[in-house]
C-alpha angles and dihedrals in degrees: 000000000000091000092049092049090051092052092051092048091045092049091048092050092048091048091050090050091051091051091048091052096040096043098075090041092053092047095040114149121215122208138177125193109303098035134085142147089284109032150023116210113213122187126210136178121203138170096247085161135025134047096325097045090122085080093058088095088071092063092044091051092049090051090051091049092053088049087056091049091050092049088054093053103279129256111319086338096310123116120229115239102199112196112188125180135188120242098172087230088287117135095212089053090047089057090051093049093046091054090049092051095047102036103030106023092036095216120186091227145342113247135193100350111172133239141042102239091037095053090041088059093059102034096094092046093050092049094046089051090044091230116145114253094195134189096354110208095233132086097223109139091223092079087073097072106109095164097058099025108028093166097056125078133170127214114197126061113282121260089235090055092049092047091051089055090054090048091054091048094050095046088054101039104030108016094160094049126124113229125212114190126202110191138176106250098236140073092293095055096039094049089052093046091051091051090051093051092045089051093049092047109168088007093062086110085078085082105090096173139011118189126185127207131193123234091235091064110106093216140007099209094120091054092054091049090052092050092052090050090054089070094245116160093185118062118195111190112199094183144130118246101273092051095039090059090047091051093051091050095046095047090055092045093056092042094245112153108178127152094282121207121182126192118256092246088067100039094102113133093203097036101042118003098047093048090047093046127268092229094060093041095066115128096014113147131219140141131246146191097186133071116256112245090208095056114098090205086082096052092099094040112117094219094050091046087060089047093051091047089051091052093048093051106032108018107027093158094052117110109237088201091064111097089209090068092053090046095049092050094052094043092050090047089054091050091051090049091055093049090049089053089052091065109181094338099091097165119134090241091057093045089058091043092055093042087057092050103062113137123193093327112175116197113205096252101048119104115265110271095025110112136177115241129168137171138180089270097036118066094167105100097183121040103161137085139170127215118243140183127210113239129166105331100334147047118264115209118220138176126018129312104268123214121205133194101232100201119174 
């Protein structure tokens, strides 16, 4: 009996020792710079000043969303330390701020930074450093290039994809139209213009004039006057908010009433159409992938109820009519989802792995039926849009949700 008792005790002791040794190994946490048991440091660069400062609301909304997450206990128990800097929409300043975030602030990743040329200026640096440049706030198709730039991923539909949808619409609804294009003379505008021409294909001759403007120009009135003089009866405005509002005003002022299409990035009721004037914005066309915060049809929508509650509690001064607020909320929600998926493996490698493993994720403020999907060979999370027309004080959606193969 004594021998048997000794064997049982010895076995129990040995088993307990195995558990004690294996326990920490099984629960081992992995961290890279910017992550710990208590926090996750996320970097962000926004144009809080300069010609694209209308987008600053995106960064402010994301900050408020992370405040909400922290108030609710953080992500897997870790608080988000959101460090957001101003670059004035200037690529050299973006480079400076990215270096500061990575080398001084030691962030785990840079999330949601805004602009095509600005993010383009730091893409090589981020990939050389192997620091995630996640959910870039720009629709340039070049963010979907996992082979060459495995550390950079976009979020919104590409400009080329959106432009192809407009081309399809125009070829069906106004095949004999004459198109005048106003575009921002940078990567954003040129990417969009290329997508439009690709979409028109053999009908690219419909474009009778294309006129580029620079972001340092105080006003674009002269460009709009030239486009009217070209005889165009379709006006495609590939512009950022400040210039989109100017173009709407000037077209009305010179009594030009073409079929007017504005890019999604400038489709904000509060940020563009209200400042331009709701009365002169009637009938303008665009496309969207997010719900419109000004549209009462979403008042009973579960996702938008959460969004409105968030605004009331964490961003009471935010304008729910501003599309940037809706955008920032959904982008931040996507970032939180990825970090939740990371669990206790908060290495940069795993962050990118999880970001490339999103399946049918539906942030609260995306249109019904539009889902986020990514894969190791697909860094384009959103590939769907729906056409819409401005009427009264809100956008009215029409037609089906259209999917587009983004390509490169």
